Gaussian input, Z-matrix of N, CA and C with variables (Angstrom, degrees):
# hf/3-21g

backbone

0 1
 N
 C     1     B1
 C     2     B2     1     A1
 N     3     B3     2     A2     1     D1
 C     4     B4     3     A3     2     D2
 C     5     B5     4     A4     3     D3
 N     6     B6     5     A5     4     D4
 C     7     B7     6     A6     5     D5
 C     8     B8     7     A7     6     D6
 N     9     B9     8     A8     7     D7
 C    10    B10     9     A9     8     D8
 C    11    B11    10    A10     9     D9
 N    12    B12    11    A11    10    D10
 C    13    B13    12    A12    11    D11
 C    14    B14    13    A13    12    D12
 N    15    B15    14    A14    13    D13
 C    16    B16    15    A15    14    D14
 C    17    B17    16    A16    15    D15
 N    18    B18    17    A17    16    D16
 C    19    B19    18    A18    17    D17
 C    20    B20    19    A19    18    D18
 N    21    B21    20    A20    19    D19
 C    22    B22    21    A21    20    D20
 C    23    B23    22    A22    21    D21
 N    24    B24    23    A23    22    D22
 C    25    B25    24    A24    23    D23
 C    26    B26    25    A25    24    D24
 N    27    B27    26    A26    25    D25
 C    28    B28    27    A27    26    D26
 C    29    B29    28    A28    27    D27
 N    30    B30    29    A29    28    D28
 C    31    B31    30    A30    29    D29
 C    32    B32    31    A31    30    D30
 N    33    B33    32    A32    31    D31
 C    34    B34    33    A33    32    D32
 C    35    B35    34    A34    33    D33
 N    36    B36    35    A35    34    D34
 C    37    B37    36    A36    35    D35
 C    38    B38    37    A37    36    D36
 N    39    B39    38    A38    37    D37
 C    40    B40    39    A39    38    D38
 C    41    B41    40    A40    39    D39
 N    42    B42    41    A41    40    D40
 C    43    B43    42    A42    41    D41
 C    44    B44    43    A43    42    D42
 N    45    B45    44    A44    43    D43
 C    46    B46    45    A45    44    D44
 C    47    B47    46    A46    45    D45
 N    48    B48    47    A47    46    D46
 C    49    B49    48    A48    47    D47
 C    50    B50    49    A49    48    D48
 N    51    B51    50    A50    49    D49
 C    52    B52    51    A51    50    D50
 C    53    B53    52    A52    51    D51
 N    54    B54    53    A53    52    D52
 C    55    B55    54    A54    53    D53
 C    56    B56    55    A55    54    D54
 N    57    B57    56    A56    55    D55
 C    58    B58    57    A57    56    D56
 C    59    B59    58    A58    57    D57
 N    60    B60    59    A59    58    D58
 C    61    B61    60    A60    59    D59
 C    62    B62    61    A61    60    D60
 N    63    B63    62    A62    61    D61
 C    64    B64    63    A63    62    D62
 C    65    B65    64    A64    63    D63
 N    66    B66    65    A65    64    D64
 C    67    B67    66    A66    65    D65
 C    68    B68    67    A67    66    D66
 N    69    B69    68    A68    67    D67
 C    70    B70    69    A69    68    D68
 C    71    B71    70    A70    69    D69
 N    72    B72    71    A71    70    D70
 C    73    B73    72    A72    71    D71
 C    74    B74    73    A73    72    D72
 N    75    B75    74    A74    73    D73
 C    76    B76    75    A75    74    D74
 C    77    B77    76    A76    75    D75
 N    78    B78    77    A77    76    D76
 C    79    B79    78    A78    77    D77
 C    80    B80    79    A79    78    D78
 N    81    B81    80    A80    79    D79
 C    82    B82    81    A81    80    D80
 C    83    B83    82    A82    81    D81
 N    84    B84    83    A83    82    D82
 C    85    B85    84    A84    83    D83
 C    86    B86    85    A85    84    D84
 N    87    B87    86    A86    85    D85
 C    88    B88    87    A87    86    D86
 C    89    B89    88    A88    87    D87
 N    90    B90    89    A89    88    D88
 C    91    B91    90    A90    89    D89
 C    92    B92    91    A91    90    D90
 N    93    B93    92    A92    91    D91
 C    94    B94    93    A93    92    D92
 C    95    B95    94    A94    93    D93
 N    96    B96    95    A95    94    D94
 C    97    B97    96    A96    95    D95
 C    98    B98    97    A97    96    D96
 N    99    B99    98    A98    97    D97
 C   100   B100    99    A99    98    D98
 C   101   B101   100   A100    99    D99
 N   102   B102   101   A101   100   D100
 C   103   B103   102   A102   101   D101
 C   104   B104   103   A103   102   D102
 N   105   B105   104   A104   103   D103
 C   106   B106   105   A105   104   D104
 C   107   B107   106   A106   105   D105
 N   108   B108   107   A107   106   D106
 C   109   B109   108   A108   107   D107
 C   110   B110   109   A109   108   D108
 N   111   B111   110   A110   109   D109
 C   112   B112   111   A111   110   D110
 C   113   B113   112   A112   111   D111
 N   114   B114   113   A113   112   D112
 C   115   B115   114   A114   113   D113
 C   116   B116   115   A115   114   D114
 N   117   B117   116   A116   115   D115
 C   118   B118   117   A117   116   D116
 C   119   B119   118   A118   117   D117
 N   120   B120   119   A119   118   D118
 C   121   B121   120   A120   119   D119
 C   122   B122   121   A121   120   D120
 N   123   B123   122   A122   121   D121
 C   124   B124   123   A123   122   D122
 C   125   B125   124   A124   123   D123
 N   126   B126   125   A125   124   D124
 C   127   B127   126   A126   125   D125
 C   128   B128   127   A127   126   D126
 N   129   B129   128   A128   127   D127
 C   130   B130   129   A129   128   D128
 C   131   B131   130   A130   129   D129
 N   132   B132   131   A131   130   D130
 C   133   B133   132   A132   131   D131
 C   134   B134   133   A133   132   D132
 N   135   B135   134   A134   133   D133
 C   136   B136   135   A135   134   D134
 C   137   B137   136   A136   135   D135
 N   138   B138   137   A137   136   D136
 C   139   B139   138   A138   137   D137
 C   140   B140   139   A139   138   D138
 N   141   B141   140   A140   139   D139
 C   142   B142   141   A141   140   D140
 C   143   B143   142   A142   141   D141
 N   144   B144   143   A143   142   D142
 C   145   B145   144   A144   143   D143
 C   146   B146   145   A145   144   D144
 N   147   B147   146   A146   145   D145
 C   148   B148   147   A147   146   D146
 C   149   B149   148   A148   147   D147
 N   150   B150   149   A149   148   D148
 C   151   B151   150   A150   149   D149
 C   152   B152   151   A151   150   D150
 N   153   B153   152   A152   151   D151
 C   154   B154   153   A153   152   D152
 C   155   B155   154   A154   153   D153
 N   156   B156   155   A155   154   D154
 C   157   B157   156   A156   155   D155
 C   158   B158   157   A157   156   D156
 N   159   B159   158   A158   157   D157
 C   160   B160   159   A159   158   D158
 C   161   B161   160   A160   159   D159
 N   162   B162   161   A161   160   D160
 C   163   B163   162   A162   161   D161
 C   164   B164   163   A163   162   D162
 N   165   B165   164   A164   163   D163
 C   166   B166   165   A165   164   D164
 C   167   B167   166   A166   165   D165
 N   168   B168   167   A167   166   D166
 C   169   B169   168   A168   167   D167
 C   170   B170   169   A169   168   D168
 N   171   B171   170   A170   169   D169
 C   172   B172   171   A171   170   D170
 C   173   B173   172   A172   171   D171
 N   174   B174   173   A173   172   D172
 C   175   B175   174   A174   173   D173
 C   176   B176   175   A175   174   D174
 N   177   B177   176   A176   175   D175
 C   178   B178   177   A177   176   D176
 C   179   B179   178   A178   177   D177
 N   180   B180   179   A179   178   D178
 C   181   B181   180   A180   179   D179
 C   182   B182   181   A181   180   D180
 N   183   B183   182   A182   181   D181
 C   184   B184   183   A183   182   D182
 C   185   B185   184   A184   183   D183
 N   186   B186   185   A185   184   D184
 C   187   B187   186   A186   185   D185
 C   188   B188   187   A187   186   D186
 N   189   B189   188   A188   187   D187
 C   190   B190   189   A189   188   D188
 C   191   B191   190   A190   189   D189
 N   192   B192   191   A191   190   D190
 C   193   B193   192   A192   191   D191
 C   194   B194   193   A193   192   D192
 N   195   B195   194   A194   193   D193
 C   196   B196   195   A195   194   D194
 C   197   B197   196   A196   195   D195
 N   198   B198   197   A197   196   D196
 C   199   B199   198   A198   197   D197
 C   200   B200   199   A199   198   D198
 N   201   B201   200   A200   199   D199
 C   202   B202   201   A201   200   D200
 C   203   B203   202   A202   201   D201
 N   204   B204   203   A203   202   D202
 C   205   B205   204   A204   203   D203
 C   206   B206   205   A205   204   D204
 N   207   B207   206   A206   205   D205
 C   208   B208   207   A207   206   D206
 C   209   B209   208   A208   207   D207
 N   210   B210   209   A209   208   D208
 C   211   B211   210   A210   209   D209
 C   212   B212   211   A211   210   D210
 N   213   B213   212   A212   211   D211
 C   214   B214   213   A213   212   D212
 C   215   B215   214   A214   213   D213
 N   216   B216   215   A215   214   D214
 C   217   B217   216   A216   215   D215
 C   218   B218   217   A217   216   D216
 N   219   B219   218   A218   217   D217
 C   220   B220   219   A219   218   D218
 C   221   B221   220   A220   219   D219
 N   222   B222   221   A221   220   D220
 C   223   B223   222   A222   221   D221
 C   224   B224   223   A223   222   D222
 N   225   B225   224   A224   223   D223
 C   226   B226   225   A225   224   D224
 C   227   B227   226   A226   225   D225
 N   228   B228   227   A227   226   D226
 C   229   B229   228   A228   227   D227
 C   230   B230   229   A229   228   D228
 N   231   B231   230   A230   229   D229
 C   232   B232   231   A231   230   D230
 C   233   B233   232   A232   231   D231
 N   234   B234   233   A233   232   D232
 C   235   B235   234   A234   233   D233
 C   236   B236   235   A235   234   D234
 N   237   B237   236   A236   235   D235
 C   238   B238   237   A237   236   D236
 C   239   B239   238   A238   237   D237
 N   240   B240   239   A239   238   D238
 C   241   B241   240   A240   239   D239
 C   242   B242   241   A241   240   D240

   B1=1.4496
   B2=1.5172
   B3=1.3090
   B4=1.4543
   B5=1.5224
   B6=1.3069
   B7=1.4500
   B8=1.5211
   B9=1.3184
   B10=1.4475
   B11=1.5220
   B12=1.3103
   B13=1.4667
   B14=1.5181
   B15=1.3154
   B16=1.4591
   B17=1.5256
   B18=1.3249
   B19=1.4550
   B20=1.5339
   B21=1.3108
   B22=1.4690
   B23=1.5264
   B24=1.3187
   B25=1.4632
   B26=1.5298
   B27=1.3157
   B28=1.4607
   B29=1.5139
   B30=1.3365
   B31=1.4674
   B32=1.5269
   B33=1.3289
   B34=1.4653
   B35=1.5220
   B36=1.3236
   B37=1.4638
   B38=1.5283
   B39=1.3290
   B40=1.4612
   B41=1.5232
   B42=1.3276
   B43=1.4575
   B44=1.5235
   B45=1.3227
   B46=1.4658
   B47=1.5250
   B48=1.3068
   B49=1.4548
   B50=1.5249
   B51=1.3489
   B52=1.4666
   B53=1.5244
   B54=1.3099
   B55=1.4642
   B56=1.5166
   B57=1.3368
   B58=1.4668
   B59=1.5299
   B60=1.3292
   B61=1.4696
   B62=1.5198
   B63=1.3292
   B64=1.4639
   B65=1.5182
   B66=1.3287
   B67=1.4575
   B68=1.5195
   B69=1.3186
   B70=1.4595
   B71=1.5214
   B72=1.3124
   B73=1.4558
   B74=1.5156
   B75=1.3342
   B76=1.4615
   B77=1.5232
   B78=1.3344
   B79=1.4569
   B80=1.5179
   B81=1.3215
   B82=1.4582
   B83=1.5125
   B84=1.3273
   B85=1.4562
   B86=1.5184
   B87=1.3239
   B88=1.4598
   B89=1.5243
   B90=1.3432
   B91=1.4594
   B92=1.5248
   B93=1.3235
   B94=1.4658
   B95=1.5175
   B96=1.3172
   B97=1.4623
   B98=1.5163
   B99=1.3321
   B100=1.4644
   B101=1.5236
   B102=1.3143
   B103=1.4696
   B104=1.5127
   B105=1.3427
   B106=1.4561
   B107=1.5165
   B108=1.2972
   B109=1.4658
   B110=1.5307
   B111=1.3633
   B112=1.4705
   B113=1.5212
   B114=1.3135
   B115=1.4581
   B116=1.5314
   B117=1.3291
   B118=1.4676
   B119=1.5247
   B120=1.3294
   B121=1.4569
   B122=1.5156
   B123=1.3309
   B124=1.4598
   B125=1.5173
   B126=1.3274
   B127=1.4597
   B128=1.5271
   B129=1.3369
   B130=1.4551
   B131=1.5197
   B132=1.3190
   B133=1.4618
   B134=1.5264
   B135=1.3270
   B136=1.4647
   B137=1.5175
   B138=1.3248
   B139=1.4571
   B140=1.5244
   B141=1.3378
   B142=1.4625
   B143=1.5314
   B144=1.3369
   B145=1.4713
   B146=1.5307
   B147=1.3356
   B148=1.4598
   B149=1.5151
   B150=1.3263
   B151=1.4633
   B152=1.5293
   B153=1.3130
   B154=1.4650
   B155=1.5172
   B156=1.3285
   B157=1.4676
   B158=1.5172
   B159=1.3404
   B160=1.4649
   B161=1.5170
   B162=1.3230
   B163=1.4627
   B164=1.5175
   B165=1.3212
   B166=1.4625
   B167=1.5174
   B168=1.3277
   B169=1.4567
   B170=1.5180
   B171=1.3322
   B172=1.4572
   B173=1.5244
   B174=1.3155
   B175=1.4635
   B176=1.5258
   B177=1.3241
   B178=1.4685
   B179=1.5264
   B180=1.3237
   B181=1.4618
   B182=1.5270
   B183=1.3395
   B184=1.4624
   B185=1.5270
   B186=1.3336
   B187=1.4611
   B188=1.5239
   B189=1.3236
   B190=1.4632
   B191=1.5122
   B192=1.3238
   B193=1.4531
   B194=1.5230
   B195=1.3126
   B196=1.4601
   B197=1.5225
   B198=1.3048
   B199=1.4585
   B200=1.5287
   B201=1.3181
   B202=1.4672
   B203=1.5286
   B204=1.3209
   B205=1.4671
   B206=1.5285
   B207=1.3369
   B208=1.4606
   B209=1.5249
   B210=1.3250
   B211=1.4563
   B212=1.5235
   B213=1.3202
   B214=1.4619
   B215=1.5182
   B216=1.3358
   B217=1.4550
   B218=1.5204
   B219=1.3095
   B220=1.4597
   B221=1.5174
   B222=1.3232
   B223=1.4595
   B224=1.5166
   B225=1.3028
   B226=1.4605
   B227=1.5131
   B228=1.3268
   B229=1.4602
   B230=1.5229
   B231=1.3199
   B232=1.4610
   B233=1.5236
   B234=1.3128
   B235=1.4640
   B236=1.5181
   B237=1.3114
   B238=1.4623
   B239=1.5253
   B240=1.2915
   B241=1.4776
   B242=1.5036
   A1=108.01
   A2=117.20
   A3=121.36
   A4=112.79
   A5=118.77
   A6=121.90
   A7=110.46
   A8=115.14
   A9=120.68
   A10=110.11
   A11=115.58
   A12=121.16
   A13=106.76
   A14=116.22
   A15=122.45
   A16=111.45
   A17=114.95
   A18=122.14
   A19=109.33
   A20=116.91
   A21=126.43
   A22=113.39
   A23=117.92
   A24=121.23
   A25=109.64
   A26=115.63
   A27=121.02
   A28=107.86
   A29=116.05
   A30=121.50
   A31=109.30
   A32=114.37
   A33=121.73
   A34=108.22
   A35=116.87
   A36=121.01
   A37=108.42
   A38=116.88
   A39=121.16
   A40=111.64
   A41=116.41
   A42=122.32
   A43=108.07
   A44=116.35
   A45=121.51
   A46=110.41
   A47=115.47
   A48=123.66
   A49=107.20
   A50=117.14
   A51=120.71
   A52=113.73
   A53=118.41
   A54=120.84
   A55=113.00
   A56=116.04
   A57=122.17
   A58=111.45
   A59=117.78
   A60=123.82
   A61=112.46
   A62=116.00
   A63=122.24
   A64=107.57
   A65=116.37
   A66=121.62
   A67=110.10
   A68=116.54
   A69=120.55
   A70=108.43
   A71=116.54
   A72=121.73
   A73=113.72
   A74=117.37
   A75=120.06
   A76=110.29
   A77=115.34
   A78=121.56
   A79=110.39
   A80=115.78
   A81=122.15
   A82=109.42
   A83=115.81
   A84=121.93
   A85=109.39
   A86=116.49
   A87=121.77
   A88=108.15
   A89=116.85
   A90=120.70
   A91=112.48
   A92=117.60
   A93=121.66
   A94=108.31
   A95=115.95
   A96=122.36
   A97=107.86
   A98=115.91
   A99=121.79
   A100=108.74
   A101=116.72
   A102=121.13
   A103=112.12
   A104=117.54
   A105=121.84
   A106=109.23
   A107=121.31
   A108=127.37
   A109=113.30
   A110=116.29
   A111=120.53
   A112=107.93
   A113=115.95
   A114=120.82
   A115=110.61
   A116=116.06
   A117=122.37
   A118=107.99
   A119=114.82
   A120=121.55
   A121=110.42
   A122=117.15
   A123=120.52
   A124=105.39
   A125=116.05
   A126=121.33
   A127=108.31
   A128=115.34
   A129=121.25
   A130=109.40
   A131=115.37
   A132=123.42
   A133=106.26
   A134=117.28
   A135=120.26
   A136=112.05
   A137=114.49
   A138=123.24
   A139=108.30
   A140=118.06
   A141=120.30
   A142=114.18
   A143=117.60
   A144=119.55
   A145=112.10
   A146=117.26
   A147=121.22
   A148=114.53
   A149=117.63
   A150=119.57
   A151=109.91
   A152=115.44
   A153=120.65
   A154=110.78
   A155=116.84
   A156=122.32
   A157=109.69
   A158=117.06
   A159=121.11
   A160=108.60
   A161=114.97
   A162=122.87
   A163=105.68
   A164=116.48
   A165=122.00
   A166=111.04
   A167=116.65
   A168=121.73
   A169=106.64
   A170=116.14
   A171=121.58
   A172=111.50
   A173=115.01
   A174=122.59
   A175=109.38
   A176=118.18
   A177=120.68
   A178=113.95
   A179=118.82
   A180=120.33
   A181=113.04
   A182=117.22
   A183=120.97
   A184=113.12
   A185=116.56
   A186=121.30
   A187=109.63
   A188=115.19
   A189=119.90
   A190=108.94
   A191=114.49
   A192=120.68
   A193=109.43
   A194=116.83
   A195=121.97
   A196=109.31
   A197=115.45
   A198=120.32
   A199=108.65
   A200=115.94
   A201=120.71
   A202=111.21
   A203=118.23
   A204=121.68
   A205=112.96
   A206=117.08
   A207=120.35
   A208=110.88
   A209=115.31
   A210=122.91
   A211=106.10
   A212=116.24
   A213=120.25
   A214=109.38
   A215=115.42
   A216=120.97
   A217=108.56
   A218=117.13
   A219=121.58
   A220=109.57
   A221=114.93
   A222=122.19
   A223=106.84
   A224=116.32
   A225=120.07
   A226=109.57
   A227=115.86
   A228=121.83
   A229=107.92
   A230=117.04
   A231=118.38
   A232=109.18
   A233=116.88
   A234=121.01
   A235=109.88
   A236=115.72
   A237=120.79
   A238=109.11
   A239=115.51
   A240=120.11
   A241=110.91
   D1=120.88
   D2=-174.48
   D3=-94.85
   D4=-32.72
   D5=-175.89
   D6=-87.94
   D7=141.17
   D8=179.16
   D9=-75.17
   D10=129.63
   D11=174.23
   D12=-89.42
   D13=135.49
   D14=-174.51
   D15=-99.61
   D16=158.01
   D17=173.65
   D18=-59.21
   D19=136.09
   D20=-179.71
   D21=71.29
   D22=11.63
   D23=175.83
   D24=-78.52
   D25=142.31
   D26=173.89
   D27=-81.10
   D28=131.27
   D29=-178.55
   D30=-126.22
   D31=173.39
   D32=174.43
   D33=-117.64
   D34=131.24
   D35=175.23
   D36=-70.50
   D37=134.54
   D38=177.43
   D39=-103.59
   D40=-1.85
   D41=177.15
   D42=-128.56
   D43=157.73
   D44=179.00
   D45=-99.98
   D46=144.01
   D47=176.16
   D48=-132.89
   D49=72.21
   D50=-172.49
   D51=-59.18
   D52=-27.88
   D53=177.41
   D54=-66.60
   D55=-15.24
   D56=178.93
   D57=-115.40
   D58=11.67
   D59=-178.13
   D60=57.98
   D61=36.14
   D62=176.14
   D63=-120.08
   D64=124.53
   D65=177.99
   D66=-116.51
   D67=154.74
   D68=175.83
   D69=-52.03
   D70=132.21
   D71=-177.39
   D72=103.29
   D73=-14.66
   D74=178.60
   D75=-71.16
   D76=146.86
   D77=177.60
   D78=-89.61
   D79=141.92
   D80=175.52
   D81=-143.21
   D82=172.00
   D83=179.04
   D84=-120.46
   D85=131.84
   D86=177.47
   D87=-73.62
   D88=117.97
   D89=-178.67
   D90=-110.07
   D91=-8.27
   D92=175.28
   D93=-159.87
   D94=146.90
   D95=177.75
   D96=-124.91
   D97=129.33
   D98=177.89
   D99=-111.26
   D100=141.04
   D101=176.59
   D102=-117.10
   D103=-13.20
   D104=-178.63
   D105=-128.02
   D106=132.03
   D107=4.35
   D108=-78.65
   D109=-12.73
   D110=176.36
   D111=-153.63
   D112=164.33
   D113=-179.01
   D114=-64.70
   D115=131.31
   D116=176.92
   D117=-156.69
   D118=159.69
   D119=-177.44
   D120=-127.99
   D121=133.55
   D122=165.60
   D123=-84.86
   D124=123.36
   D125=-177.29
   D126=-121.87
   D127=128.42
   D128=177.43
   D129=-100.32
   D130=129.75
   D131=175.45
   D132=-110.22
   D133=128.05
   D134=-173.87
   D135=-118.39
   D136=158.21
   D137=173.27
   D138=-85.00
   D139=165.18
   D140=-179.90
   D141=-57.12
   D142=-25.90
   D143=179.73
   D144=-84.69
   D145=1.62
   D146=178.03
   D147=93.25
   D148=-6.80
   D149=177.91
   D150=-74.53
   D151=150.75
   D152=-178.11
   D153=-75.75
   D154=125.71
   D155=173.92
   D156=-87.96
   D157=-40.32
   D158=-179.90
   D159=-157.62
   D160=147.92
   D161=171.81
   D162=-128.63
   D163=109.00
   D164=-173.18
   D165=-121.65
   D166=145.22
   D167=171.25
   D168=-94.78
   D169=117.63
   D170=-172.20
   D171=-120.57
   D172=147.30
   D173=176.79
   D174=-80.87
   D175=158.64
   D176=-179.36
   D177=-53.48
   D178=-35.05
   D179=-179.06
   D180=-75.99
   D181=-5.92
   D182=178.69
   D183=-97.29
   D184=1.64
   D185=179.32
   D186=-139.40
   D187=160.76
   D188=172.41
   D189=-151.17
   D190=160.34
   D191=176.90
   D192=-74.13
   D193=156.23
   D194=173.54
   D195=-71.35
   D196=150.67
   D197=175.67
   D198=-126.36
   D199=164.95
   D200=179.46
   D201=-67.39
   D202=-11.45
   D203=178.53
   D204=-90.33
   D205=-7.88
   D206=-179.61
   D207=-72.59
   D208=145.17
   D209=174.59
   D210=-115.04
   D211=124.26
   D212=179.44
   D213=-87.24
   D214=138.69
   D215=-178.30
   D216=-145.83
   D217=176.92
   D218=177.42
   D219=-129.18
   D220=161.48
   D221=173.73
   D222=-149.98
   D223=158.03
   D224=178.85
   D225=-99.54
   D226=139.01
   D227=173.67
   D228=-131.47
   D229=149.62
   D230=175.57
   D231=-67.41
   D232=132.81
   D233=178.30
   D234=-85.45
   D235=146.02
   D236=177.57
   D237=-64.18
   D238=140.36
   D239=-179.75
   D240=-76.41

């Protein structure tokens, strides 16, 4: 990944984390950036009502910036009780 991802930027997950109801292609927001011991991002994935579905620490290869070629869509997942 060559471009710097910024704090509060919307990103796309490039890997799936089914145990957290996050699949490749889901949108998230970068809420923290770590540089030590290596670059990583805390990414929050939210439900339509604004509640947090997952908060994951992801490596640069697990996220990417949005592009003008992306198509945004929705899917339903069972919410944790």
